[in-house]
C-alpha positions in Angstrom: -11.3 -7.8 -6.7 -10.7 -6.8 -10.2 -13.4 -5.0 -12.0 -15.0 -2.0 -11.7 -18.1 -3.7 -10.6 -16.5 -5.2 -7.6 -14.9 -2.0 -6.6 -18.3 -0.2 -6.8 -19.7 -3.2 -4.6 -16.4 -2.4 -1.7 -17.4 1.4 -1.7 -21.1 0.3 -1.1 -20.0 -2.6 1.5 -17.7 0.0 3.2 -20.9 2.6 3.2 -19.4 4.7 0.4 -20.7 6.8 -1.6 -19.6 5.6 -5.5 -17.5 8.1 -7.4 -16.1 7.5 -10.1 -12.7 8.9 -8.9 -13.1 6.5 -6.1 -13.6 3.5 -8.4 -10.6 4.5 -10.2 -8.5 5.6 -7.2 -9.2 1.8 -5.8 -8.4 0.1 -9.6 -5.0 2.0 -9.7 -4.2 0.6 -6.3 -5.2 -2.7 -7.1 -3.0 -2.7 -10.3 0.2 -0.4 -8.9 1.0 -2.3 -5.6 3.2 -0.1 -3.6 2.5 2.9 -5.9 3.0 6.1 -4.9 0.5 9.0 -4.7 1.9 10.4 -7.8 1.9 7.2 -9.7 -1.4 6.2 -8.7 -2.4 10.0 -9.9 -1.3 9.2 -13.8 -3.1 5.8 -13.9 -6.2 7.5 -12.6 -5.6 10.0 -15.3 -5.2 7.7 -18.4 -9.0 6.5 -17.0 -10.3 9.9 -15.9 -8.1 12.5 -17.6 -9.9 14.9 -15.7 -9.6 13.9 -12.5 -7.6 16.8 -9.5 -4.7 15.9 -7.8 -7.1 16.9 -5.0 -9.6 14.2 -6.0 -7.1 11.6 -5.9 -5.6 12.6 -2.9 -9.3 12.6 -0.7 -10.1 9.1 -2.3 -6.7 7.8 -1.2 -7.3 9.3 2.4 -11.0 8.1 2.7 -10.4 4.5 0.8 -7.9 5.0 4.0 -10.1 5.3 6.3 -12.5 2.8 5.2 -9.8 0.1 5.3 -10.1 -0.5 1.2 -6.9 0.5 1.1 -3.1 0.5 3.1 -0.4 3.3 3.2 2.5 2.8 4.0 5.3 4.5 4.3 8.9 3.4 4.6 11.6 5.5 6.7 12.7 7.8 3.7 10.3 6.9 1.5 6.9 8.8 -0.4 3.8 7.7 1.1 2.8 4.7 -1.1 -0.5 2.2 -1.1 -1.7 -1.1 -1.5 -4.9 -3.2 -1.8 -4.0 -5.9 0.2 -5.5 -5.1 3.7 -6.3 -8.3 5.0 -4.1 -9.1 7.1 -0.7 -8.3 8.8 1.8 -8.6 6.3 5.7 -6.9 6.3 7.6 -5.8 3.4 11.3 -5.4 2.1 12.4 -2.3 0.8 15.6 -2.1 -1.0 18.1 0.2 -0.2 19.4 1.7 -3.4 16.4 1.5 -6.1 13.4 2.0 -3.6 11.9 -0.8 -4.6 9.2 -2.7 -1.9 7.6 -6.2 -2.3 5.1 -8.2 0.2 6.5 -10.4 2.8 4.0 -13.0 4.0 5.0 -13.0 7.9 8.4 -13.1 9.9 9.4 -16.6 10.6 12.1 -17.9 13.2 12.5 -16.5 16.6 11.0 -13.3 16.1 10.5 -11.8 20.1 9.7 -8.2 17.9 7.0 -9.4 16.7 5.3 -9.4 20.9 5.9 -6.3 22.9 7.4 -7.4 26.5 5.6 -4.5 28.0 2.8 -3.6 26.1 2.0 -0.3 28.2 -2.2 -0.8 28.7 -2.3 -0.7 24.4 -4.5 -3.2 23.1 -2.2 -4.0 20.2 -3.2 -4.9 17.1 -0.6 -4.7 14.5 3.1 -5.0 14.4 4.8 -3.4 11.8 8.2 -5.1 10.5 10.2 -3.9 7.6 13.1 -5.6 6.0 16.0 -3.8 4.5 18.5 -5.0 1.6 18.9 -5.0 -2.0 16.8 -6.2 -4.9 17.6 -8.6 -7.6 18.7 -6.2 -9.9 20.3 -4.1 -7.9 22.3 -6.8 -5.8 23.2 -7.9 -9.8 24.4 -4.4 -10.3 26.4 -4.1 -7.8 28.2 -7.8 -8.7 28.7 -7.0 -12.1 31.1 -4.1 -11.2 
């Protein structure tokens, strides 16, 4: 999904009213994976200079509730948004600069992905966050 028309169709498919801020926010999230709210506001304002912070916040909330975007918030980080919502992928976060990348799935022996006792819950998602250093920060550390 990359065009305004596709974003409008996605909004209609989720039974949401099509508004310029919602289309712009959806476009910004697709164009800037793992962006924080301030970055999304900046991207939306390049398209709609008059849009308010509140309109962007409201749009993010509505799009998240409708399942069109996903909100993630790694420990110690501000909330970030992504358009990849159709799977249960994971993330890797750089401890130094905060960069985030997608990880398709855990491999190997992964007992943490199946709860030993679900306490009666119907579990539909497991969240795994890998922490480390991104290539740029790793290289910077070895250059010293």
